[in-house]
C-alpha positions in Angstrom: -0.6 20.5 -7.5 -3.6 20.2 -4.2 -6.3 18.5 -6.0 -8.8 19.4 -2.8 -9.3 22.3 -0.8 -7.5 22.2 2.7 -8.5 23.7 6.2 -7.2 26.6 7.1 -4.0 25.7 9.0 -3.3 25.3 12.3 -7.1 23.6 12.2 -7.1 20.6 14.5 -8.9 17.5 14.3 -9.3 14.1 16.1 -7.0 11.2 16.1 -8.8 8.2 14.5 -7.9 4.7 17.0 -6.4 3.4 14.0 -4.1 6.5 13.4 -3.4 6.3 17.2 -2.5 2.1 17.0 -1.0 2.9 13.6 2.0 5.4 15.8 2.3 2.9 18.9 3.2 0.1 16.8 5.8 2.4 14.8 8.7 1.0 16.8 7.9 -2.5 17.1 6.8 -2.8 13.1 10.3 -1.3 11.9 12.7 -2.4 14.3 13.4 -6.3 15.5 15.2 -8.8 12.3 17.8 -7.4 11.5 18.6 -10.4 9.4 19.8 -10.3 5.7 16.6 -10.9 3.8 16.9 -13.7 1.0 14.1 -14.1 -0.2 13.3 -17.2 -2.4 9.9 -18.4 -4.3 8.6 -21.8 -3.3 5.9 -24.3 -5.0 2.4 -22.6 -4.2 1.4 -25.9 -2.5 3.5 -26.0 0.3 1.1 -24.0 2.3 2.0 -22.2 5.6 -0.3 -23.5 8.4 -3.0 -20.4 8.7 -2.9 -18.4 11.6 -5.7 -15.4 11.7 -7.8 -16.2 14.6 -11.1 -18.5 13.9 -13.7 -15.9 12.6 -11.2 -12.9 12.4 -10.7 -13.5 8.1 -14.7 -12.6 8.8 -14.3 -8.8 8.1 -12.0 -9.2 5.1 -14.5 -10.4 2.6 -12.2 -12.0 -0.5 -12.2 -9.9 -3.7 -14.7 -11.1 -7.1 -12.2 -10.8 -9.9 -14.7 -12.4 -11.7 -14.3 -11.3 -15.3 -12.0 -8.8 -14.0 -8.8 -10.9 -14.1 -7.1 -13.3 -16.1 -5.4 -14.6 -13.7 -5.1 -15.0 -9.7 -1.6 -16.7 -9.1 -0.9 -17.6 -5.8 2.7 -17.1 -4.4 4.9 -18.5 -1.8 7.6 -16.7 0.0 10.4 -18.2 1.8 12.2 -15.6 4.0 14.0 -15.9 7.2 12.2 -18.6 9.8 8.7 -17.8 8.1 6.8 -18.4 4.7 5.0 -15.5 3.2 1.5 -16.3 1.5 1.0 -14.2 -1.5 -1.1 -13.0 -4.4 -0.7 -11.4 -8.0 -3.8 -10.8 -9.4 -3.3 -10.0 -13.4 -5.7 -7.8 -15.3 -7.2 -9.0 -19.1 -4.1 -7.2 -20.2 -0.6 -7.9 -22.1 2.2 -7.0 -19.9 0.8 -4.8 -17.4 2.2 -2.5 -14.9 2.6 -3.6 -11.5 1.2 -2.1 -8.5 3.1 -3.3 -5.3 1.0 -2.6 -2.2 3.1 -2.3 1.6 0.1 -2.1 4.4 -0.5 0.0 7.2 -0.5 -1.4 10.7 -2.0 -4.6 12.9 -2.0 -8.2 12.1 -4.1 -8.2 8.5 -4.0 -10.7 5.7 -3.9 -9.5 2.1 -7.8 -9.5 1.9 -7.4 -6.1 3.8 -6.7 -4.6 0.4 -9.1 -7.2 -1.9 -11.3 -3.7 -2.4 -8.4 -1.6 -4.2 -7.3 -4.9 -5.3 -10.8 -4.6 -7.4 -10.4 -1.6 -8.4 -7.1 -1.5 -9.9 -7.4 -4.6 -11.6 -10.2 -3.5 -13.4 -8.3 -0.6 -14.3 -5.6 -2.6 -16.2 -3.0 -3.1 -13.1 -1.3 -6.4 -11.9 -1.7 -6.2 -8.2 0.3 -8.2 -5.5 -1.3 -8.5 -2.5 0.4 -10.9 0.6 -0.4 -12.0 3.8 1.3 -10.4 6.7 3.6 -12.9 8.8 1.3 -14.5 11.4 -2.2 -13.7 8.9 -4.1 -15.7 6.9 -2.1 -18.5 5.2 1.7 -17.3 6.3 3.6 -18.7 8.6 5.4 -17.1 11.8 4.2 -14.6 14.2 3.1 -11.4 13.4 4.8 -8.0 14.9 8.4 -9.1 13.3 10.1 -8.1 10.4 7.7 -5.8 8.4 10.3 -4.1 6.9 12.2 -7.1 5.6 8.7 -9.4 4.7 7.8 -6.1 2.5 11.6 -5.9 0.6 11.1 -9.7 0.1 8.0 -9.9 -1.2 8.6 -6.4 -3.5 11.8 -8.6 -4.9 9.6 -12.2 -5.8 6.7 -10.0 -6.9 9.0 -7.9 -9.8 10.3 -11.0 -10.6 6.8 -12.3 -11.5 6.8 -12.8 -15.7 3.5 -11.6 -17.4 4.2 -7.6 -16.2 6.1 -5.2 -17.4 9.2 -4.2 -14.9 9.9 -1.2 -16.3 6.1 -0.1 -14.9 5.9 -0.8 -11.1 4.6 1.7 -8.9 4.7 1.4 -5.1 1.1 2.1 -3.3 2.2 2.0 0.5 -0.3 3.1 3.4 0.2 4.4 7.3 3.2 2.8 8.5 3.7 1.2 5.2 4.7 5.0 4.2 7.4 4.5 7.2 8.8 1.2 6.1 8.8 2.7 1.9 10.9 5.8 3.1 13.1 4.4 5.7 14.4 1.8 3.5 13.4 3.6 0.3 17.6 2.5 -1.1 16.7 -1.3 -0.6 13.6 -1.6 -2.6 15.2 1.2 -5.1 18.1 -2.2 -5.4 15.5 -4.1 -6.5 14.1 -2.3 -9.2 13.2 1.4 -9.0 9.7 2.3 -9.2 8.4 4.1 -11.4 6.1 5.7 -9.4 4.6 5.9 -5.7 1.2 6.8 -4.2 1.5 7.4 -0.2 -1.9 7.1 1.4 -2.8 8.1 4.9 0.5 9.8 4.8 3.0 9.8 8.0 6.1 11.4 6.0 6.4 15.3 6.9 8.9 17.5 4.5 12.0 15.8 6.4 11.1 12.7 5.5 9.5 11.9 2.4 12.4 13.7 0.5 14.2 9.8 0.7 11.7 8.6 -2.2 13.2 9.6 -5.0 9.9 8.5 -7.5 7.2 10.6 -8.9 4.6 11.3 -6.0 1.0 11.3 -5.0 -0.3 11.7 -1.7 -3.6 10.7 -0.5 -4.3 11.9 2.9 -7.7 12.5 5.1 -9.1 16.2 6.1 -8.9 14.9 9.3 -5.4 14.9 9.8 -3.9 16.8 12.7 -1.2 17.0 10.9 -2.6 17.7 7.5 -0.7 20.7 6.0 3.0 19.0 6.8 1.9 15.7 5.5 0.3 17.0 2.8 0.7 20.2 0.9 4.3 20.4 2.9 5.5 16.8 2.2 4.7 17.6 -1.6 6.5 21.2 -1.9 9.5 19.3 -0.2 9.3 16.5 -2.6 9.0 18.6 -5.6 11.5 20.9 -4.5 14.2 18.2 -4.0 13.0 15.7 -6.7 11.9 17.6 -10.2 9.6 14.2 -11.3 6.4 15.4 -10.0 4.5 15.9 -6.3 0.8 16.0 -6.8 -2.4 15.9 -3.2 -5.5 14.6 -2.6 -7.4 15.4 0.5 -10.1 13.2 1.3 -13.3 15.3 2.8 -15.1 13.5 5.7 -13.1 10.5 6.0 -11.3 8.7 8.5 -7.3 7.8 8.9 -7.2 5.2 6.2 -9.4 6.7 4.0 -12.8 5.6 4.4 -15.9 7.3 4.4 -17.1 8.7 7.4 -20.0 11.0 6.4 -22.4 8.8 7.8 -20.6 8.0 10.7 -17.6 5.8 11.8 -16.6 2.4 10.4 -17.3 -0.6 12.6 -14.4 -2.6 11.1 -15.8 -6.1 12.6 -19.0 -5.6 9.8 -17.9 -6.7 6.3 -19.4 -4.1 5.1 -16.8 -1.6 5.8 -15.3 -2.3 2.2 -18.2 -0.7 0.5 -17.0 2.3 2.4 -13.8 3.7 0.9 -14.0 7.3 -0.1 -15.1 7.0 -3.3 -12.7 10.5 -4.6 -10.1 9.2 -2.4 -10.1 5.9 -4.7 -10.7 7.5 -7.7 -8.0 10.1 -7.7 -5.6 7.0 -6.8 -6.7 5.5 -10.1 -6.6 8.6 -12.1 -2.7 9.3 -10.6 -1.9 5.7 -11.7 -3.2 5.6 -15.5 -2.2 8.9 -16.4 1.6 8.5 -15.0 0.9 4.7 -17.0 0.1 6.6 -20.3 3.1 8.7 -19.5 5.5 6.1 -18.9 4.2 3.6 -22.1 5.0 7.1 -24.1 8.3 6.7 -23.0 8.0 11.2 -22.0 9.6 12.2 -18.9 
């Protein structure tokens, strides 16, 4: 089902800088570090020295969970030669469903998704975010083992007490959609996701079918291959896995789904968090909530 009108097939839109960077870094992010992942939780006070350059974190305001979260649980994950710093934000709700976030490209910490965590916790979901290797409070060198780190974080996240493991949902963005599709079997072996949302999707019809789960795709109307990563991808997935596939197209947005109605985003200004595309965010929340209701009631 298409949630907003699509432009005519064949329309061409300019590619944003973040899109170009995402595609350029794809090989590096998915490659390297072929060692098996054997993650383990460690004491939260076993710290890893912050690596993010001085001042870089200024563009990522700390989310405000006052009155929203019952707990903000710090988690440290020892994996290979690094310690990843993660956070589980728990809503005021018994045994909430879990949303696990797989990042877009770039050396970003957990607070790159603080704006999303605020909204999802308010909607009743526990949210797991983590600092990428070499950023925030995670040790190691950025650029290595993106997929392996995401899998390790997922294994620890779904094992956390206080969540409903039967209702785990994955939200992957941009390069994260590539990571999820390329390693879906490994995520599946840890815990079958009840549903998957692909934000800023990079997967066409041939690759999206690797994801065996109910699907919601949210893409910007500025994408040059909009039809392929939107309507065609959803149709191919629905044909392969008849479990539900929907699409929302965010009008007047850039690749990572921020509103550019009033001009381009200044990513060095912390105020960018207030410019998320309201329709895209509401689409994500509505899908997660409606899907959660179906799961609670045990309906197919």
